[in-house]
N, C-alpha and C positions, 0 to 999 in steps of 0.2 A: 332242070335242077342243076345248080352249079356245085362245084367242089368247094366247100366253105374253107377248108384248110388251105388249099392252094390260093384262093382268092385273098385270104388274110395275109399270106406270105407275100404275094405280089403287091398288094396295097401298101404293106409296110415298107417294101423295098423301092417301089416306083412312085408311090403317092405321098400324101401327107396325112399322118395319123397322130393323135395325141393319146397318151396313156394316163390312166388314173381317173378316179371318180371326181375329184375336185375340179380338174381341168375340163373334164367332160361336162359337168354341170354348168360351168361357166360358158363353154362353147354352145351348149344347148340353149341357155338363157339368151345368148347373143345371136342365136339362130345361125351359127357358123358351121355346125356339124351337119352332115348329110345323113349319117347313120350312126347309131350307137350299138356296139356289141357288148354283151354282158355275159360273163362266165356263169356256168350253171350253179356254182357255189358262191356267187357274189352275196355279200351280206344283205339281208332283207331290207334294212333301213336305207341302204344306198340304192337298192333296186326300186324301192317305193318312191324315193325322192326323184330318181331319174324318170320314172314313169309319169309322175306329176308334171315335171318340167317339159318332158318330151311331148306330152299331150297338149300342153299350152302352146308349144312352139311348132307342133305338127311335124316332129322329127321321129322317124321310126326307131324302135328298139328291136334288136334281134337277139334272142336268147341262144347263145352258143352252147352246144351240147357238151363240150369239154369243160374241164376244171380251169381254175385260174392258173395252175401250173402249165396246163396244156396251151392256154392262150399266150402265156409268157414265152413258152418254147417256140410257138409259131411266129412270134414277133422277133425271135432271135435274142431274147433277153434271159438272163440267168435268175430271174425272179418272177413272182406271181403277178399276173395282171387280171384284175377283176372287170375293168371297164376299158374299152377301146373306142375312141371316137374317130370316125372317118371324115376328114375334111375334103381331101382330094383322093379319089380312088386310083389315080395313076393309070397303069395298064390293066388293072384288075376289073373284073366284072362284079365286084362285091356289092355294088349298089342295086343289083338285081334282087338282093335279099330284102329290099324294101317291101316286095310283094309278099314275103313270108314272115314279115315282122309281127310282133305281138303287142301292138299299141292298144 
């Protein structure tokens, strides 16, 4: 079991991630994302859209247990983040969350 919070911090600093639902949906449609993280209080409409697109693209979704404020803080941002797409994990082992994803 990996430490999700540390993995998110490391991926944000050393890898390539995109923030936001619109960018994430575009990345999933183009099959560029390797993993999508969703905050526990992400709006249901966005979550349902992401689940549909991720299922078609075979990209896992991981439901992060923290809120969108928590996810924003982990990414070093002073605002809420409901959706985070991992394109390159960098030095992080965050892609191991694929096994725990809820697709």
